[in-house]
C-alpha positions in Angstrom: 86.2 110.3 93.6 86.6 107.6 91.0 88.2 108.6 87.8 87.5 106.8 84.5 90.2 105.8 82.2 89.9 105.6 78.5 92.0 103.2 76.3 94.8 105.7 75.8 95.1 106.3 79.6 95.3 102.6 80.1 97.9 102.1 77.4 100.0 104.9 78.8 99.8 103.4 82.4 100.8 100.0 81.0 103.8 101.5 79.4 104.8 103.4 82.6 104.2 100.3 84.7 106.7 98.4 82.6 109.3 101.3 82.8 108.5 104.3 84.8 111.4 106.2 83.2 110.3 105.6 79.7 110.4 108.8 77.7 107.0 110.2 76.8 108.2 110.5 73.2 108.8 106.8 73.0 105.4 106.0 74.5 103.8 108.4 72.0 105.6 106.7 69.1 104.6 103.2 70.3 100.9 104.2 70.7 100.7 106.3 67.6 99.8 109.5 69.4 101.5 112.8 70.0 104.1 113.5 72.8 101.9 116.4 73.9 98.9 114.0 74.4 101.0 111.6 76.6 102.3 114.6 78.6 98.8 116.0 79.1 97.3 112.7 80.2 100.1 111.9 82.6 99.8 115.4 84.1 96.0 114.9 84.5 96.5 111.4 86.0 98.9 112.9 88.6 96.5 115.8 89.3 93.7 113.2 89.8 95.8 111.1 92.1 96.0 108.0 89.9 99.8 108.5 89.6 101.0 109.5 93.0 104.8 109.7 92.6 107.8 108.2 90.9 110.0 106.1 93.1 112.7 103.5 92.9 112.5 100.0 94.3 115.4 99.1 96.6 116.5 95.5 97.0 116.6 95.2 100.8 118.5 92.0 100.7 121.4 93.6 98.8 121.6 96.2 101.6 121.9 93.4 104.2 118.3 93.1 105.5 118.0 89.3 105.4 115.0 89.2 107.7 111.5 90.4 107.2 108.3 90.2 109.3 104.7 91.3 109.2 103.7 92.3 112.7 100.3 93.0 114.2 100.3 95.6 116.9 97.6 95.6 119.6 97.2 98.8 121.6 96.0 99.4 125.1 92.3 100.6 125.4 92.1 104.3 125.0 95.6 104.6 123.4 96.2 107.4 120.9 96.7 105.5 117.7 98.1 108.5 115.9 100.7 109.1 118.6 101.8 105.5 118.4 102.1 105.9 114.6 104.3 108.9 115.0 106.6 106.9 117.2 106.6 104.0 114.8 107.6 106.4 112.0 110.8 107.0 114.0 111.9 103.4 113.5 113.6 103.2 110.1 113.3 99.4 109.8 109.5 99.7 109.6 108.8 100.0 105.9 105.0 100.0 105.9 102.2 100.6 108.4 98.5 99.9 107.9 95.3 100.6 109.9 93.4 97.3 109.9 90.3 95.7 111.4 90.3 92.6 113.5 92.6 91.5 116.3 95.2 94.2 115.7 95.0 98.0 115.5 98.0 98.3 113.2 100.0 96.0 110.9 103.6 96.8 110.1 106.3 95.3 107.9 109.8 95.2 109.4 113.1 94.5 107.8 116.1 93.5 109.9 119.7 92.4 109.3 119.4 89.2 111.4 117.5 87.5 114.2 119.1 89.7 117.0 118.3 92.9 115.0 114.7 91.7 114.6 114.4 91.0 118.4 115.8 94.4 119.2 113.3 96.2 116.9 110.4 94.3 118.4 111.3 94.3 122.1 113.4 97.5 122.5 111.7 99.8 120.0 108.1 98.8 119.2 107.0 97.3 122.5 108.6 100.2 124.4 106.2 102.7 122.7 103.6 104.0 125.1 100.2 102.5 124.2 101.5 99.3 122.7 100.0 96.3 124.5 101.5 93.5 122.4 102.9 92.4 119.1 102.6 89.3 117.0 104.9 88.6 114.2 105.0 86.4 111.1 108.3 85.8 109.3 108.4 87.0 105.8 110.1 84.3 103.6 110.0 86.5 100.5 107.4 88.1 98.2 105.7 85.7 95.9 104.5 88.6 93.8 103.5 92.2 94.1 101.6 94.2 91.6 99.5 97.3 91.0 95.7 97.0 91.2 93.9 96.4 87.9 93.4 99.7 86.2 92.0 98.4 82.9 88.8 97.1 84.4 87.1 100.5 84.1 86.4 99.6 80.5 84.3 96.5 81.4 
């Protein structure tokens, strides 16, 4: 279900994208609308699934995770993808997991403290999961940019 956004919704989202903790009263003042209107619209956008949750962004390097990799996972024919995913969820260094098309069945992002830690995750944790045929990793040298999808195109 696609939800349309009006200019007020888009303005509110832009404000929250800049600072997710910004008080609704401040957003209302800056947009020239009531605090109640901001609250009602945010509540509706949460209910509609546009806003899924508030979260914090952790700087992984500050926690000692100097290595990152994107890893494609190929499964044996007939493997239970969902069982493999449940096992992957048990590995805390895997921060993302995607179903994809193409050569791999799954694509994961891994963080590690160093080269040895990465090798341990790949060979002692991921490749030991029943159903995993092989992995192929690409080193992550850092994120050039990351952003939300465009949400103001619904007015075009």
